[in-house]
C-alpha positions as CSV (number, residue, x, y, z in Angstrom):
1,M,-7.0,22.7,38.9
2,A,-10.2,21.8,37.1
3,T,-8.5,22.5,33.8
4,T,-5.6,20.3,34.6
5,A,-7.9,17.4,35.7
6,I,-9.5,17.5,32.3
7,E,-6.4,17.9,30.2
8,V,-4.5,14.9,31.6
9,P,-7.1,12.2,30.7
10,E,-7.5,13.8,27.2
11,A,-3.8,13.7,26.6
12,Q,-3.6,10.1,27.7
13,L,-6.5,9.1,25.4
14,I,-4.8,10.8,22.4
15,R,-1.5,9.1,23.4
16,Y,-3.3,5.8,23.6
17,S,-5.0,6.3,20.2
18,R,-1.6,7.1,18.6
19,L,-0.2,3.9,20.1
20,A,-3.3,2.0,18.8
21,L,-2.7,3.5,15.4
22,A,0.9,2.3,15.5
23,V,-0.3,-1.2,16.5
24,T,-2.8,-1.2,13.7
25,V,-0.3,-0.4,11.0
26,A,2.1,-3.0,12.5
27,C,-0.6,-5.7,12.2
28,L,-2.0,-5.1,8.7
29,P,-1.4,-8.7,7.6
30,L,-3.7,-9.9,10.4
31,Y,-6.7,-9.3,8.3
32,V,-6.3,-13.0,7.5
33,V,-7.6,-13.7,11.1
34,R,-11.4,-13.7,10.3
35,F,-14.3,-14.3,12.7
36,H,-17.9,-13.2,13.3
37,V,-19.3,-10.8,15.8
38,G,-22.9,-12.0,16.0
39,P,-24.0,-12.2,12.3
40,L,-21.4,-9.7,11.1
41,P,-18.1,-11.0,9.6
42,T,-15.0,-9.1,10.7
43,T,-11.2,-9.4,11.0
44,L,-8.6,-8.7,13.6
45,L,-7.4,-5.8,11.6
46,E,-10.9,-4.2,11.6
47,V,-11.1,-4.7,15.4
48,L,-7.8,-2.8,15.7
49,I,-9.0,0.0,13.5
50,S,-12.2,0.3,15.6
51,I,-10.2,0.5,18.8
52,T,-8.0,3.2,17.3
53,V,-11.0,5.3,16.1
54,V,-12.9,4.9,19.4
55,L,-9.9,6.0,21.5
56,W,-9.2,9.0,19.2
57,A,-12.9,10.0,19.1
58,A,-13.1,9.8,22.9
59,G,-10.0,11.9,23.3
60,R,-11.2,14.6,20.9
61,L,-14.7,14.7,22.3
62,R,-13.2,15.9,25.6
63,T,-11.8,18.9,24.0
64,R,-14.7,19.7,21.7
65,G,-12.2,21.6,19.6
66,W,-11.4,19.2,16.8
67,R,-12.2,20.1,13.2
68,P,-11.4,17.8,10.2
69,A,-8.1,18.7,8.6
70,R,-8.6,20.2,5.2
71,T,-6.5,18.5,2.5
72,P,-6.1,18.9,-1.2
73,L,-7.5,15.4,-1.5
74,E,-11.0,16.1,-0.2
75,I,-12.8,16.5,-3.5
76,P,-11.4,13.5,-5.4
77,M,-11.7,11.5,-2.2
78,A,-15.4,12.4,-1.8
79,V,-15.9,11.5,-5.5
80,F,-14.1,8.2,-4.9
81,L,-16.4,7.3,-2.0
82,L,-19.4,8.4,-3.9
83,A,-18.4,6.1,-6.8
84,G,-18.2,3.3,-4.2
85,L,-21.8,3.9,-3.2
86,I,-22.9,3.8,-6.8
87,G,-20.9,0.6,-7.2
88,I,-23.0,-0.9,-4.3
89,A,-26.2,0.0,-6.1
90,V,-25.0,-1.4,-9.4
91,S,-23.5,-4.6,-8.0
92,P,-25.3,-7.9,-8.4
93,D,-24.1,-8.7,-4.9
94,H,-25.3,-5.9,-2.7
95,V,-24.4,-7.5,0.6
96,G,-20.9,-8.4,-0.5
97,A,-20.5,-4.9,-1.9
98,L,-21.4,-3.4,1.4
99,G,-18.7,-5.4,3.1
100,I,-16.1,-4.4,0.6
101,Y,-17.2,-0.7,0.8
102,R,-16.8,-0.9,4.6
103,A,-13.4,-2.6,4.6
104,Y,-11.7,-1.0,1.5
105,F,-13.3,2.5,1.5
106,I,-14.9,3.7,4.8
107,E,-12.5,2.3,7.3
108,P,-9.3,3.4,5.5
109,A,-10.8,6.8,4.9
110,V,-11.7,7.3,8.6
111,L,-8.2,6.1,9.6
112,F,-6.7,8.6,7.1
113,Y,-8.3,11.5,9.0
114,V,-7.5,10.1,12.4
115,A,-3.8,9.8,11.3
116,L,-3.8,13.3,9.9
117,D,-4.8,14.6,13.4
118,L,-2.4,12.4,15.3
119,L,0.7,13.0,13.2
120,R,1.9,16.5,14.2
121,K,5.6,16.2,15.3
122,P,8.5,14.1,14.1
123,D,8.2,11.8,17.1
124,D,4.6,11.1,16.3
125,F,5.6,10.0,12.8
126,R,8.5,7.9,14.3
127,I,6.1,6.0,16.5
128,V,3.9,5.0,13.6
129,L,6.8,4.4,11.2
130,A,8.7,2.3,13.7
131,A,5.6,0.1,14.2
132,F,5.1,-0.3,10.4
133,A,8.8,-1.1,10.0
134,A,8.7,-3.7,12.8
135,G,5.5,-5.3,11.5
136,T,6.6,-5.5,7.9
137,T,10.1,-6.7,8.8
138,M,8.6,-9.5,11.0
139,F,6.3,-10.4,8.2
140,A,9.2,-10.4,5.7
141,I,11.2,-12.7,8.1
142,A,8.2,-15.0,8.3
143,N,8.0,-15.2,4.5
144,L,11.7,-16.0,4.3
145,G,11.0,-18.7,6.9
146,A,8.4,-20.2,4.7
147,W,11.1,-20.6,2.0
148,V,13.4,-22.3,4.6
149,H,10.6,-24.7,5.6
150,A,9.8,-25.5,2.0
151,L,13.5,-26.2,1.1
152,A,13.8,-28.3,4.2
153,T,10.8,-30.5,3.4
154,T,10.6,-30.4,-0.4
155,R,13.1,-30.6,-3.3
156,L,13.7,-27.3,-5.0
157,A,12.7,-28.9,-8.3
158,D,9.3,-29.7,-6.8
159,I,8.5,-26.2,-5.5
160,D,5.9,-24.4,-7.6
161,L,7.8,-21.3,-8.8
162,G,4.5,-19.7,-9.9
163,N,3.3,-19.9,-6.3
164,A,6.4,-19.3,-4.2
165,P,6.3,-20.2,-0.5
166,K,4.7,-17.5,1.6
167,A,3.7,-17.2,5.3
168,L,0.2,-15.8,5.4
169,Y,-1.2,-14.5,2.1
170,T,-2.9,-16.4,-0.7
171,S,-0.3,-15.5,-3.4
172,P,3.3,-14.4,-3.5
173,N,2.2,-11.4,-5.6
174,S,0.1,-10.2,-2.7
175,V,3.2,-10.4,-0.5
176,A,5.1,-8.3,-3.0
177,M,2.4,-5.6,-3.3
178,F,2.3,-5.3,0.5
179,L,6.1,-5.1,1.0
180,E,6.9,-2.6,-1.7
181,P,5.9,0.5,0.3
182,A,7.8,-0.8,3.3
183,V,10.9,-1.1,1.0
184,T,10.5,2.5,-0.2
185,L,10.1,3.9,3.3
186,A,13.2,2.1,4.5
187,A,15.1,3.1,1.4
188,G,14.1,6.8,1.9
189,F,15.4,6.8,5.5
190,A,18.5,4.9,4.5
191,L,19.3,7.5,1.8
192,Y,18.2,10.7,3.3
193,A,17.7,10.6,7.1
194,D,19.8,13.0,9.1
195,N,19.3,11.2,12.3
196,R,21.7,8.3,12.9
197,R,19.1,6.1,14.7
198,D,16.6,6.6,11.9
199,R,19.2,5.6,9.3
200,M,20.4,2.6,11.2
201,A,16.9,1.3,11.8
202,A,16.2,1.6,8.1
203,L,19.4,-0.2,7.2
204,V,18.5,-3.0,9.6
205,C,15.1,-3.6,8.1
206,L,15.9,-3.0,4.4
207,P,17.8,-6.3,3.8
208,F,15.0,-8.4,5.1
209,L,12.4,-6.5,3.2
210,L,14.3,-6.7,-0.1
211,A,15.1,-10.4,0.4
212,S,11.5,-11.2,1.1
213,L,10.3,-9.2,-1.9
214,V,12.8,-10.9,-4.2
215,A,11.8,-14.3,-2.7
216,T,8.2,-13.9,-3.9
217,L,9.6,-14.4,-7.5
218,S,6.9,-11.9,-8.5
219,R,7.9,-10.5,-11.9
220,A,5.8,-7.4,-11.4
221,G,7.6,-7.0,-8.0
222,L,11.0,-7.3,-9.6
223,L,10.1,-4.8,-12.3
224,T,8.8,-2.4,-9.6
225,L,12.1,-2.9,-7.7
226,A,14.1,-2.1,-10.8
227,V,12.0,1.1,-11.4
228,L,12.5,2.1,-7.8
229,G,16.2,1.7,-8.2
230,I,16.1,4.0,-11.2
231,V,14.1,6.6,-9.2
232,A,16.7,6.4,-6.4
233,I,19.6,7.0,-8.8
234,V,17.8,9.9,-10.5
235,T,16.7,11.7,-7.4
236,I,20.0,11.4,-5.4
237,R,22.0,14.6,-5.5
238,R,25.5,13.4,-4.5
239,R,27.4,12.2,-7.5
240,R,29.5,9.7,-5.6
241,L,26.4,8.1,-4.0
242,K,24.6,8.2,-7.3
243,L,27.4,6.2,-9.0
244,G,27.5,3.8,-6.0
245,L,23.8,3.1,-6.3
246,L,24.1,2.6,-10.0
247,G,27.0,0.1,-9.5
248,A,25.2,-1.7,-6.7
249,G,22.0,-1.9,-8.9
250,V,23.9,-3.3,-11.8
251,V,25.7,-5.9,-9.7
252,G,22.5,-6.8,-7.8
253,A,20.6,-7.3,-11.1
254,I,23.4,-9.5,-12.5
255,G,23.5,-11.4,-9.3
256,L,19.8,-12.0,-9.2
257,L,19.8,-13.3,-12.8
258,Q,22.3,-15.9,-11.8
259,I,19.7,-17.5,-9.6
260,P,18.1,-20.1,-11.8
261,E,14.6,-19.7,-10.4
262,I,14.6,-16.0,-11.2
263,S,16.4,-16.1,-14.5
264,Q,14.0,-18.8,-15.8
265,R,11.0,-16.7,-14.9
266,M,12.5,-13.5,-16.5
267,Y,13.9,-15.1,-19.6
268,H,10.8,-17.1,-20.4
269,Q,8.3,-14.4,-19.5
270,F,7.0,-14.1,-23.1
271,D,7.3,-17.9,-23.9
272,P,3.8,-19.2,-24.2
273,N,5.1,-22.8,-23.6
274,Y,6.7,-21.9,-20.3
275,R,4.6,-23.5,-17.5
276,Y,4.9,-20.4,-15.3
277,N,4.1,-17.8,-18.0
278,T,1.3,-15.5,-16.8
279,F,1.7,-12.6,-19.3
280,E,-0.3,-14.3,-22.0
281,G,-3.1,-15.0,-19.4
282,R,-3.0,-11.3,-18.3
283,L,-3.4,-10.1,-21.9
284,Q,-6.4,-12.3,-22.2
285,I,-7.9,-11.1,-18.9
286,W,-7.4,-7.5,-20.0
287,S,-9.0,-8.2,-23.4
288,D,-11.9,-10.0,-21.8
289,T,-12.4,-7.1,-19.3
290,L,-12.4,-4.5,-22.0
291,H,-15.1,-6.5,-23.8
292,M,-17.2,-6.5,-20.6
293,L,-16.6,-2.8,-20.1
294,R,-17.7,-2.1,-23.7
295,D,-21.1,-3.4,-22.6
296,H,-21.0,-1.7,-19.2
297,P,-18.9,1.5,-19.9
298,I,-20.4,3.9,-17.4
299,F,-20.8,2.0,-14.1
300,G,-18.8,-1.2,-14.8
301,A,-19.8,-4.4,-13.1
302,G,-20.3,-2.8,-9.7
303,L,-18.5,-3.3,-6.4
304,R,-17.7,-6.9,-5.9
305,G,-19.5,-7.6,-9.2
306,Y,-16.5,-8.3,-11.5
307,A,-16.3,-12.1,-11.0
308,I,-20.1,-12.4,-11.5
309,V,-20.6,-10.1,-14.5
310,M,-17.5,-11.4,-16.2
311,K,-18.6,-15.0,-16.6
312,P,-20.0,-14.7,-20.1
313,Y,-16.9,-12.8,-21.3
314,V,-14.2,-15.2,-20.1
315,T,-12.2,-16.8,-22.8
316,T,-9.2,-18.1,-20.8
317,P,-8.7,-21.9,-20.8
318,K,-9.9,-22.3,-17.3
319,G,-13.2,-20.5,-18.2
320,L,-13.4,-19.0,-14.7
321,P,-13.2,-15.2,-14.1
322,E,-10.6,-13.8,-11.8
323,L,-11.5,-11.9,-8.7
324,Y,-10.1,-8.6,-10.2
325,A,-8.8,-7.6,-13.6
326,H,-5.0,-7.7,-12.7
327,D,-4.6,-4.0,-13.5
328,I,-5.5,-1.4,-10.9
329,F,-7.0,1.0,-13.5
330,L,-9.1,-1.6,-15.2
331,S,-10.2,-2.9,-11.8
332,M,-11.2,0.6,-10.7
333,W,-13.2,1.0,-13.9
334,A,-14.8,-2.4,-13.6
335,E,-15.7,-2.0,-9.9
336,L,-16.4,1.8,-9.6
337,G,-17.2,2.9,-13.2
338,L,-15.7,5.8,-15.0
339,L,-16.4,8.1,-12.0
340,G,-14.3,6.0,-9.7
341,L,-11.6,5.5,-12.2
342,A,-11.2,9.2,-12.7
343,A,-11.3,9.9,-9.0
344,F,-8.6,7.3,-8.3
345,A,-6.4,8.5,-11.1
346,V,-6.6,12.1,-9.7
347,L,-5.9,10.9,-6.2
348,L,-2.8,8.9,-7.3
349,G,-1.6,11.8,-9.5
350,M,-2.0,14.3,-6.7
351,L,-0.1,12.1,-4.3
352,L,2.7,11.6,-6.7
353,W,3.0,15.2,-7.7
354,R,2.7,16.7,-4.2
355,G,5.1,14.1,-2.7
356,W,7.9,14.7,-5.2
357,A,7.4,18.5,-5.4
358,S,7.6,18.7,-1.6
359,F,10.6,16.3,-1.4
360,S,12.7,18.8,-3.3
361,K,12.0,21.6,-0.8
362,I,13.2,20.0,2.4
363,E,16.0,18.1,4.1
364,G,16.4,15.7,7.0
365,F,13.5,13.6,8.5
366,A,10.8,15.0,6.3
367,R,12.8,14.6,3.1
368,A,13.4,10.9,4.0
369,L,9.7,10.4,4.7
370,L,8.5,12.1,1.6
371,W,10.9,10.2,-0.6
372,G,9.5,7.0,0.9
373,T,5.9,7.9,0.4
374,A,6.3,9.4,-3.1
375,A,8.3,6.3,-4.2
376,A,5.6,4.1,-2.6
377,F,3.0,5.6,-5.0
378,V,5.4,5.0,-7.9
379,A,5.5,1.4,-6.8
380,I,1.7,1.2,-6.6
381,T,1.5,2.7,-10.1
382,V,4.1,0.4,-11.7
383,H,2.9,-2.8,-10.0
384,G,-0.7,-1.6,-10.6
385,L,-0.2,-2.1,-14.3
386,F,-0.1,-5.9,-13.7
387,D,-2.2,-6.3,-10.5
388,T,-4.5,-4.5,-8.1
389,P,-2.5,-3.0,-5.2
390,Y,-5.6,-1.5,-3.5
391,Y,-8.3,-4.1,-3.3
392,G,-7.4,-5.8,-0.1
393,N,-8.0,-5.1,3.6
394,D,-4.3,-4.6,4.2
395,L,-3.6,-2.8,0.9
396,S,-6.4,-0.3,1.1
397,V,-5.4,0.7,4.6
398,E,-1.8,0.8,3.6
399,F,-2.6,3.1,0.7
400,W,-4.5,5.6,2.8
401,M,-1.9,5.5,5.6
402,L,0.8,6.4,3.1
403,A,-1.4,9.2,1.9
404,A,-1.8,10.4,5.5
405,L,1.9,10.2,6.2
406,E,2.6,12.3,3.1
407,I,-0.1,14.9,3.6
408,A,0.6,15.3,7.3
409,A,4.4,15.7,6.6
410,I,3.7,18.3,4.0
411,S,1.3,20.2,6.2
412,T,3.1,20.0,9.5
413,L,6.8,19.4,8.9
414,L,7.5,21.3,5.6
415,P,6.3,24.8,6.9
416,K,8.6,24.6,9.9
417,A,11.6,23.8,7.8
418,T,10.9,26.3,5.0
419,G,9.0,29.1,6.7
420,N,6.4,28.9,3.9
421,R,3.0,29.0,5.5
422,T,1.3,28.0,2.3
423,F,1.8,24.4,3.3
424,E,0.5,24.7,6.8
425,R,-2.3,22.5,8.1
426,L,-5.7,24.1,7.7
427,G,-8.3,22.9,10.2
């Protein structure tokens, strides 16, 4: 009787922490809600992360049996966090760097391990994935609503195509970077799920996510979408479906290019006289950043130091440095030095390799999930050539939640399907 009395509250706390994790991933865009707790700045997203971690810790303390899950990412992850600490020391803005380290490194890393512990059965994954799908779909609908409002109140000719209407974020490119992993997860379940409800839920969400991604008019987002289409065609086994996807992709691309706002941005991408051309500016930002890194090759500018250290190196017409280098690898080098760049490259490479290698070994729910996570890291890599899909409260948590979903699926779902104990969770 005493044992039962202890187990029931523990089970409830773990259940509550799993629900809190689901709410957290559903509310990633709410980092825009900012306030202070005493002297400390925080966000609504950080509050949700704290609630999740506290509930989970309280539940596991009652059992006194939890040990951190061992993963293949531990060494590069530890090096990545160490590089962040060095970045704080190097930074000209130590206080700001501490805040960035907390929000972009520590909190996502802690949530990664919490998620690994909570994701053990397909239904556990479904709870978190359903919340993510609901949150991102509502966000996508809100962004489409921003377009509706803009068209109702402003002439189309007067809308700034370089800053397309959006609901919450500061730039349409930020919207695209956030939505791309949601698109890949929905596509994975639409293509590979063996459960009718899973597939139908994905098919309901996918049109809104795709439409909102296209509506950002982000050229990096459209390029990423094209690459993901190629990945889907290459990885699908069924020839008829492969041909169907190829035909749909060609028709979709032709259809999109008939939209003047999209065709203008694509056809004039390399025209320096086009008012919305950003490629020339990016080339200059990359060149300026490399000049700065030539003088600070080992440690870079330090965490949150890029905009400060870059001031003497800026040669763009505005004369003002960007917040980041508009390339995820240059940004990692500039913020975390060579050590952080190497650690991030290894992390990304391992997540890509393990995701696709495991995808080929399994069917059903896990196959759909692993396609979605592996394709999400493809999207991060492609879009990362032109922007920084990590440096953001939402993007950093999203990155590590994708990693947790992938690693947890490989360690818990793959062994049961294949009988290969090599993949089992070690803890």
